[in-house]
N, C-alpha and C positions, 0 to 999 in steps of 0.2 A: 828244514831246521829253521827256529828261530834266530836270531841277530841280539836282540835284546829285552830286556823287562819290556821297554817303550815298544816295542815291534807287539808284544801281546795286548797291550794296552790300548793302540792306537790302526793295528794294522788286523790280527789276530780275532780282537773283541771290541770292533767296530763303531761300536755306540759308545766307546770310552772317548773314542776321541776329544769330541768337543767339550767332555769334563773337565778333560784332563790339558788343554789348554786354557779353556776358562781359569781352574784353577789356579796354572804355573802364572799366570797375567794377573789375577786376582787378590790369590788366600798368601798376605802377610802375617798371620798371627804366629805364638810360637809353636801352640798345638790345634789343630784340625782335629776333629773327629768326620772320618766319612759315614756315613750309616742310612740304610734302605734294607733291601729285602737281598738274601744271602743270594748267590749263584748267579749275581751276573757282573759280580771282577772286581768287589773290594778287594781284596787285596792287590792284583794289578794294577788296579789304577792306584794304590799307594806305593808301590814299589815304583811305578813311572813317575809317579812326583818326585818319592826322594832321586829318584835318576838326576830327574832334570833341577831339583836342587843343589845337585854335588855335581851338576855336570861343568865340566871345565872352559868349553869352548867358547871362543871368543866372535865368535863370527855369526852364530846361530840366537835368533833371538831370541826372548825365554819365553814366549808363548810357543815356539815352535821347538823347542826341547823337551826331551833331551837327544843329544846328537848322535849318537848310541854306535858314534869311532872316537872320540877322544877316552883317554888314558880311565878317565874316572867311568864311566860309561862302561870301560870293557871292564875292571873290576866288578863293578857290579851284578853285571851279566856274570861275571865267575865266580859271584856269592862269596866274596873276596875282598871289599871294599872296608879298609879300616874305619871309617867314619860312619856306616850303617852297620845299624845294630834289630834282631826281626826279633822280636817279643812272642810267644807262640808258646801253647802247648805241647809238651812232648808229645803228644798221641797224635800231633796231627803234622809234624815238621817233614814226615816221608811225603807226606801230600804236595806241600810246600815248595816239591822240587829241591830240597837243599838250601833254600833260601834261607832259613831260620836255623841253623847248622851251628852256628855258633853260640849261642845261649845253652847249649847242653853243660858246659862245663859250670854254667850255677845250678844245676839242678844237684841232689841227692843223690849220694851212691846206693845204687839200686842193684839187688840180685837180676839176676838173669830173669827169675822167676814174678817178680814185679811188675804190673801192667803198668806201661806208660799213662801218666796222671794226662786227663784231660782238663786239669785247670794250670793255668798260669800263678806259678808259687812266689809267697814271697822271696826265697832262696833266688830265684831268678829274675823277681826284680830287682835286688839290689846290685846283680852283677849290670842291669840296666842302669841305675844308679852311679854305680862306680863307672862305667863308662860314658856319662855324659860329663862326669868330673874333669878328663882330662880331654886335653887341647888338640883340637882338630888335627889329622897326620898331613891333610888334603889341603887346608885353607880354608875348604868351604863351607864349614862348619860339619854340624853331625846331626844326623836324624836317626830318630829311633821310630820305628814299624809296630803298634801294638795289636796283634789278630788271633781271634775275635778279642776285643777289650773284655766285652763279660765275661769272660772266661778269667778274669783276675780274681783270686778269691778273696775274701773281706782283707786278711790281713794283707794279700801282696795289693790290695788296691788302696788300701793306707798309704802303702811305704810307698806306691809310684806316688800318690795325691801331693805327698810333700814336695817331691821334685817336679809337679808340676804347678804349685804353687809358688815356689823360686826357684825357676830351671836357669842355669848355665843362658851366658849368653849368646854364644853359637850354636844353641841345638834347640833342634825343632820336632816334637811329635807328632803322630800319625795312628788315631786312634782306628780302627776298624771294627763296626759294629752293626748286627743284624736286631740286636735289640737292644738298643740306645737306655731303656727304660733300667735296664738291668746294673746301670753303671751307675755308680755313687752321685747325688746331686752335683756334689761339688766338685767331682770330676769333668762332668756336665757342662758344668758352668764357666768351668776355663778352656773351653775348647770353639773355637769357631767351627760353628758346622756347614756340613758338606752332605746334601742328600743325591742319594746315586739311585735315580726310579730305573722301574722294569724298562725293556728296551721295548720300541715299537715293535711289535709280534712279525709283520710282514719283513723288518729287519733280524730279526732271530732266526725265525723260518728259514732265511737263504744261510745263514751262518749255521744252522744245523745241518742244512743240505748241503753246505761245502765239506762239514767233516764225514760227509756218509752215511747220514743218520734219513732212514727212509721212513713215508709217512712222518715228517718233522713236526708238521702243524698237530698231529696228536698228540706226541711227546712234549710239545711245547705246555700244552695246557693242562696236562698231565702233571707237569712241572710248575702251576702254578704262571705263568709264562716266564720262568728261570733257564736261561738256556744253560747254565754250566749244569742244572741242577738233572736238566733231560739230557745231555752227554754223560751224565755221570752213572744216569740209568740205563743210556743204552749200551756205554761200554763192561755194566754189570750182566748184559744179556735180557734185559727187558725192553721189547720192542714195543712196537706198536697193536700187533695183532696180541701180543700178550698181555696187553694194559686193556687196549677192548672188550677180552675177554673174561676178566677179573669180575666183574659185579658177577655175570651169569654160572663162576666157578665157586663163587662165593654162595652166590643164592641154594648152589647145588652140595655146601657145604667141603667141599674141594679142599681140601688143606694145603696139597701138593702144589697148589698154584703158588703157594706165598714161601715153600720148601726151598731154603739156603738163601733169603732175602736177609737183609742185617733186620735186627729186630726195630729198629727206630724205622727205617722205609715198612715193614708190613703195618706198625700203626699208624703213619701217616699214608698209604693208599687206603685203608679202611677208612679213615675219619676224613678222605676226599670220594669215597664211597659213600659213604652217610650222608653226607655234605650236599653231594649230587641228586639223591636217594630222595634225600628229607624234600629239596628245593622242588621234585618234578610232582612232590605228592601232595605240595603246598600252592602246585599249579606257575614254579618257576623255573626257568631253562637251566641246565645242570651246567658248571663250570668245568672239572676237571675230565669228566668224560663224554664223547658222541651222546647225545642224547638218546641213537637207537642202542645202546651196549647196556644200556638201566634195564632189566630185565621185570617187569613190576614197576608201580610206583610205591611199592611199599607203605606201610600202615604209619602215617606221619608220629603219632606219640611215643609208637614201638622206637621208629628211627632216633627220633630226640633222646630218650633214656638210653639207648646203645650210645650215641656221642657224647653225653655225658659221661660214660663210663670209661669209650674211651679217652676222653680230654682227661678226668683220672688216672687211668693205666700210662697214658704218656709224661705224664709228672715224672714218673721214676722209672723213665722206656732206657734209660740207661744201666741201670742198677743190674746185676749177675743175676737176671729174671734164666729160669730154664728154659729155652728160649722155644723148642717145640710144643714143650705143655702150653707155652701160655699162647701162639700161635692158633692151635687146637680151640684155644678157648674162645680167645677172639673171633674165630669164622663161623665157631658155633650161634654166639653171638648174634654175628653179624647175618647165618641163615635166618635164627628166627625174626629178626629183625626185618629183613625182604619180604617178607610175605605178603601176599597180597591182601587191600583191606576188605574187600568181600568177606576172606574166608574166617578173617579176624572179626567181623563184625558180626557172622555167625553165628560161632563161638562163644560170642559173647552175650546174644540172644537169647542161645540155650541155656 
């Protein structure tokens, strides 16, 4: 059982220990943008930083904070620190382990039938702004964590910008983003940036093995080197054997291989399969699947066309599609694209 948010950063996600120490020792700006690929611990690092800034220990050096035992650290762990606010989309709050619950009061009243918003809305930003204007309860300043920052809609982002431009003296902002280009340029320009890179593969593989994941290297590759994404898929039930079998089953038009998956994961998996098949058709090694799992090289022109279709579909993947019909159509297109070049050439010559 974890004892603090810092334990997650420094021990449960060991690749975050060095960035956490450097950030605590060197970052002094009122706003810090943590950016980089998702699935590597952006939120955990932000929470550990917030806990370190609010830590009340008088004996632990800054670079070794948070101490995890002072009253402030215990309040952060209990998600009840009066000087810490987490701003996140309503739909993500459950996945953040309760840490973002305090902003719920800022959202609109909604009926039980309305789906939780995937955006950070202006009402929630107004709650955060009001939070920044009150005096620190424990005298160590206040911290607002925004995760993921690119989920602020346009109105919310502009409301947030006003506070970022003229921040109260004792407030610090931590923005997490996997897509910093999606933020307003004026928001980016007012933040000191800290890039969080993918962990070294050996370290990530070792961490996944500690979580009980079989053949962790395959699932790490399937997730583009993002260990938290690999763990999420494993916990969902996607193991290494299912991943390696996916190219063959799509080539056979077997829709059941993807049935039950969240639609964004379906599109992501098909895009990765298309990428690897196109790479092999062009004489390059695959990135996401073992080379032996790609059945046939496929026709490069057909694969590139399929990739463009998947890209267009991905832009709307969070809309309320009829998922089963969408998956059937995407797999049928994938089956066609994964035909061997020889058969396609023969058809063209006829």
